[in-house]
C-alpha positions as CSV (number, residue, x, y, z in Angstrom):
1,M,-72.2,302.3,25.4
2,K,-68.6,301.5,24.8
3,V,-66.0,300.0,27.2
4,K,-62.4,298.9,26.8
5,L,-61.2,295.3,26.7
6,M,-57.5,295.8,27.3
7,D,-56.6,298.1,24.4
8,Q,-59.7,297.3,22.2
9,T,-62.9,299.3,22.4
10,V,-66.0,297.2,22.4
11,E,-69.7,298.0,22.3
12,L,-72.3,296.9,24.8
13,V,-75.6,295.6,23.5
14,G,-77.4,298.5,25.2
15,N,-77.2,301.1,27.9
16,P,-76.8,299.7,31.5
17,P,-79.3,300.9,34.1
18,V,-78.3,303.9,36.2
19,V,-78.8,305.1,39.8
20,G,-82.4,305.9,40.6
21,E,-83.9,303.4,38.1
22,Q,-85.5,300.1,38.9
23,F,-83.1,297.3,38.1
24,P,-84.4,295.4,35.0
25,T,-85.9,292.0,35.4
26,F,-83.9,289.0,34.4
27,T,-83.6,285.2,34.7
28,V,-80.3,283.3,35.5
29,Q,-79.5,279.8,36.7
30,D,-78.3,278.8,40.1
31,D,-76.0,275.8,41.0
32,Q,-79.0,273.5,41.1
33,E,-80.0,274.5,37.6
34,Q,-83.0,276.4,38.9
35,S,-84.2,279.7,37.4
36,V,-83.5,282.7,39.6
37,T,-85.2,286.0,38.8
38,L,-84.6,289.5,40.2
39,Q,-87.8,289.1,42.2
40,D,-86.3,286.1,43.9
41,L,-83.4,288.2,45.1
42,L,-85.2,291.2,46.4
43,G,-86.5,291.8,50.0
44,K,-83.2,293.0,51.4
45,P,-80.4,295.2,50.0
46,L,-78.6,293.5,47.1
47,V,-75.1,293.8,45.6
48,I,-75.0,292.4,42.0
49,C,-71.6,292.0,40.4
50,A,-71.5,291.2,36.7
51,V,-68.2,289.6,35.6
52,P,-67.2,288.1,32.2
53,D,-65.4,284.9,33.3
54,L,-64.7,283.6,36.8
55,N,-61.7,281.7,35.5
56,T,-59.8,284.9,34.9
57,D,-57.6,286.7,37.5
58,V,-59.6,289.9,38.0
59,C,-63.0,288.2,38.0
60,S,-61.8,285.6,40.5
61,M,-60.2,288.2,42.7
62,E,-63.3,290.4,42.7
63,T,-65.7,287.6,43.5
64,K,-63.4,286.4,46.3
65,K,-63.2,289.9,47.8
66,F,-67.0,290.4,47.8
67,N,-67.4,286.8,49.2
68,Q,-65.2,287.9,52.1
69,Q,-67.2,291.1,52.7
70,A,-70.5,289.3,52.6
71,D,-69.9,288.1,56.2
72,Q,-69.9,291.7,57.4
73,F,-73.3,292.4,55.9
74,P,-75.7,289.6,57.1
75,A,-78.7,291.8,56.3
76,A,-77.8,292.0,52.7
77,R,-77.5,289.6,49.8
78,F,-74.5,289.4,47.4
79,V,-74.7,287.9,43.9
80,T,-72.1,287.5,41.2
81,V,-73.4,286.8,37.6
82,S,-71.1,285.5,35.0
83,N,-71.4,283.8,31.6
84,N,-69.7,280.7,32.9
85,S,-71.6,277.4,32.8
86,I,-73.1,276.1,36.0
87,A,-70.5,273.3,36.1
88,E,-67.7,275.9,35.7
89,Q,-69.1,278.0,38.5
90,T,-69.6,275.1,40.8
91,D,-66.0,273.9,40.2
92,W,-64.7,277.5,40.7
93,C,-66.6,278.0,44.0
94,A,-65.4,274.7,45.4
95,A,-61.8,275.4,44.4
96,K,-61.9,279.0,45.9
97,G,-64.1,278.3,49.0
98,V,-66.7,280.8,47.9
99,K,-69.8,280.2,50.0
100,N,-71.0,283.6,51.3
101,L,-72.5,284.8,48.0
102,A,-74.6,283.3,45.2
103,V,-72.8,282.7,41.9
104,L,-75.4,282.7,39.1
105,S,-75.0,281.7,35.5
106,D,-76.0,283.9,32.6
107,E,-74.9,281.3,30.0
108,E,-78.3,281.9,28.2
109,G,-77.7,285.7,28.1
110,D,-80.9,287.0,29.6
111,F,-79.2,289.1,32.3
112,G,-76.7,290.6,29.8
113,Q,-79.5,291.5,27.4
114,A,-81.8,292.9,30.1
115,T,-79.1,295.0,31.7
116,G,-77.3,296.1,28.4
117,L,-74.1,294.6,29.8
118,Y,-73.6,291.9,27.1
119,I,-70.8,292.5,24.6
120,P,-71.7,290.7,21.4
121,S,-68.1,290.8,19.9
122,F,-66.7,289.3,23.2
123,K,-69.6,287.0,24.0
124,H,-69.4,287.9,27.7
125,L,-70.6,290.4,30.2
126,A,-68.9,293.7,30.9
127,R,-67.8,294.2,34.5
128,A,-70.2,296.1,36.7
129,V,-71.4,296.4,40.3
130,F,-74.8,297.5,41.3
131,V,-76.3,298.1,44.8
132,L,-80.0,297.8,45.0
133,D,-82.4,298.6,47.8
134,A,-84.9,295.9,49.0
135,T,-87.4,296.9,46.2
136,G,-84.8,296.8,43.3
137,K,-84.1,300.5,43.0
138,I,-80.5,301.2,42.1
139,T,-78.6,303.2,44.7
140,Y,-75.1,302.7,43.3
141,A,-73.9,301.7,39.8
142,E,-70.4,301.2,38.4
143,V,-69.9,300.0,34.9
144,L,-66.1,299.7,34.5
145,A,-64.7,301.6,31.5
146,Q,-61.9,299.0,31.4
147,I,-63.1,295.4,31.8
148,A,-59.8,294.3,33.1
149,A,-59.9,296.7,36.0
150,E,-61.3,296.0,39.5
151,P,-64.3,297.9,40.8
152,D,-64.3,300.4,43.6
153,Y,-65.0,298.0,46.5
154,K,-65.1,300.8,49.1
155,Q,-67.7,302.9,47.2
156,A,-69.9,299.9,46.6
157,L,-69.8,298.8,50.2
158,A,-70.4,302.3,51.5
159,A,-73.5,302.5,49.3
160,L,-74.6,299.2,50.8
161,Q,-74.0,300.4,54.3
162,E,-76.2,303.4,53.7
163,L,-79.1,301.0,53.1
164,L,-78.6,299.0,56.3
């Protein structure tokens, strides 16, 4: 699959999962340097946002917006996955006051490879939002054609609301 990075077309390492499929298993790291797998996150509806770099405007804005929305959905879990190091993520969360969602590091690349969202030429994830039911089945998926664009927050939250 190909997406745009500003005016450049870039190739993803694979094809991201689609609605109706089970989300692929992966391992990322939390702020305590502990491994977190998809299985650890299931059990309630889940919003997974993939962003390239929290220290860029659009990624920062997106993560802050979903952090604000997480309060409205206490029966769901919100996660943002980026290629930033754990230290970078911890510093960013502290600076931005992000506490309502988990920010997980894919510095090792397992999430990007498993989901097909990694862009080898860019060495970062593509931007995507997935909503999963409590068992890991995808009920909403948006892989942004332009990495620099924001996702459709209303559609993602509407898909989440349908699961609650």
